C-alpha positions in Angstrom: -0.1 0.1 0.2 3.0 2.1 0.7 3.8 2.0 -3.1 0.3 2.9 -4.0 0.4 6.3 -2.2 3.6 6.7 -4.0 2.5 6.2 -6.9 -0.2 8.8 -6.7 1.7 11.2 -4.9 4.2 11.4 -7.7 1.4 11.4 -10.2 -0.2 14.3 -8.8 3.6 15.7 -8.9 4.1 14.9 -12.5 1.1 16.4 -13.4 1.9 19.8 -12.4 4.3 20.6 -14.9 2.0 23.0 -16.5 1.4 25.4 -13.4 4.5 25.2 -11.5 8.5 25.1 -12.3 8.9 21.3 -11.3 12.2 21.7 -11.9 12.4 23.9 -8.3 9.7 20.7 -6.9 11.4 17.7 -4.9 10.0 15.3 -2.6 12.6 14.4 -0.2 10.9 12.2 2.0 7.5 10.3 2.1 6.0 7.5 4.4 2.7 6.0 5.0 1.4 6.5 8.1 -1.2 4.4 8.5 -3.4 1.8 6.8 -7.1 1.4 7.8 -9.2 -1.3 6.4 -12.9 0.0 6.2 -15.6 -2.7 5.8 -14.8 -5.3 3.7 -14.8 -2.8 0.3 -12.6 0.0 1.0 -8.9 1.0 2.8 -8.4 4.1 4.0 -4.5 5.5 4.2 -2.9 8.7 5.8 0.5 9.4 4.4 3.2 12.1 4.8 5.9 13.8 2.5 8.1 16.1 3.1 8.2 18.7 -0.5 10.8 21.3 -1.1 9.1 24.1 -3.3 11.1 26.9 -4.8 8.2 27.9 -7.0 4.9 29.7 -6.6 2.5 27.9 -4.1 -0.5 25.5 -5.5 -3.6 23.7 -4.0 -4.5 20.5 -5.6 -8.2 19.1 -5.5 -10.9 16.8 -7.0 -8.5 13.9 -6.7 -9.6 10.8 -8.3 -8.8 7.6 -10.4 -8.1 4.0 -10.8 -5.8 1.7 -9.7 -4.9 -0.8 -12.5 -3.4 -4.7 -12.4 -2.7 -6.6 -15.7 -5.5 -4.0 -17.2 -8.2 -4.7 -14.8 -9.3 -2.2 -12.3 -8.8 -3.3 -8.6 -10.7 -0.2 -7.5 -11.1 3.6 -7.4 -9.1 6.3 -4.9 -9.8 9.7 -4.1 -7.9 11.7 -1.9 -8.4 14.9 -0.1 -7.7 18.1 -1.0 -4.3 19.7 -0.3 -2.0 23.1 -0.7 1.7 23.6 -0.7 3.2 26.7 0.2 5.2 28.8 -1.8 9.2 29.2 -1.7 9.6 27.0 1.2 10.0 23.4 2.7 7.2 21.8 4.6 5.4 18.3 5.5 2.2 17.5 3.9 -0.5 15.3 5.0 -2.5 13.1 2.3 -5.2 11.2 2.6 -7.2 9.0 1.0 -9.3 5.7 0.3 -9.3 3.4 -1.8 -13.2 1.7 -2.8 -12.4 -1.6 -4.3 -13.9 -3.1 -7.7 -16.6 -5.6 -7.1 -14.6 -8.4 -8.3 -11.7 -7.6 -5.3 -11.8 -8.4 -1.5 -9.5 -7.0 0.9 -8.1 -9.8 1.4 -7.1 -10.4 -2.4 -5.9 -7.1 -2.0 -3.7 -7.6 1.1 -2.2 -10.8 -1.1 -1.2 -9.1 -3.9 0.6 -6.1 -1.9 2.5 -9.1 -0.3 4.3 -10.0 -3.6 3.8 -6.8 -5.6 5.4 -6.2 -9.1 5.1 -2.5 -10.2 5.2 -3.4 -13.5 1.8 -5.1 -13.1 0.2 -1.6 -12.5 -0.8 1.4 -13.9 -2.9 4.4 -12.7 -5.9 6.6 -14.4 -5.9 9.9 -12.4 -8.0 13.1 -12.5 -7.4 16.2 -10.7 -7.1 19.6 -10.6 -4.5 22.0 -9.6 -4.8 25.7 -9.3 -1.5 28.0 -8.7 -1.6 31.2 -6.7 -2.7 34.0 -8.7 -3.4 31.4 -12.2 -6.8 29.7 -13.0 -7.0 26.1 -12.4 -6.3 23.3 -14.5 -8.2 20.2 -15.0 -5.9 17.3 -15.8 -6.1 13.4 -17.0 -3.3 11.2 -16.9 -4.1 7.8 -18.3 -2.4 4.4 -17.3 0.4 6.2 -15.9 3.0 2.9 -15.1 3.9 2.4 -11.6 7.4 2.1 -12.4 8.0 5.2 -13.8 6.5 6.6 -11.3 8.5 5.1 -8.1 11.3 5.8 -10.3 10.9 9.7 -10.6 10.1 9.3 -6.7 13.5 7.5 -6.1 15.0 10.2 -7.7 13.7 12.7 -5.2 12.7 15.1 -8.1 10.0 15.9 -10.0 
């Protein structure tokens, strides 16, 4: 599940290229704080990331999408809105929920997470980004490979 939230965070940050100077945006740490099953059909999670933003502040909202494995939906996710301050380094909370597809159970999800192979996963994500003083932009990313997002995260910069 840690990798899922890394994927999600990187998908959001990668999508900011039209809004902020991404050469000045760095994720210096990432940690999943909690994962909580909510019934038999969903999981909520809280994560934290330390972000150094050398550009303008921005807000990210209306975040949602689908996680897929071998092209089949595992579930739909949503993430609470968050804002990153301008020209600063700060720790930000990222809270979200994954609702499982009808064909998936929490037990199946946990068995997949145990022996995860990132090459099996892609993410579709839709979100809105508003840079301070700018107009909101709706971004849609389809079939983003999980491996690509994790590699960007490991590099420490977007």
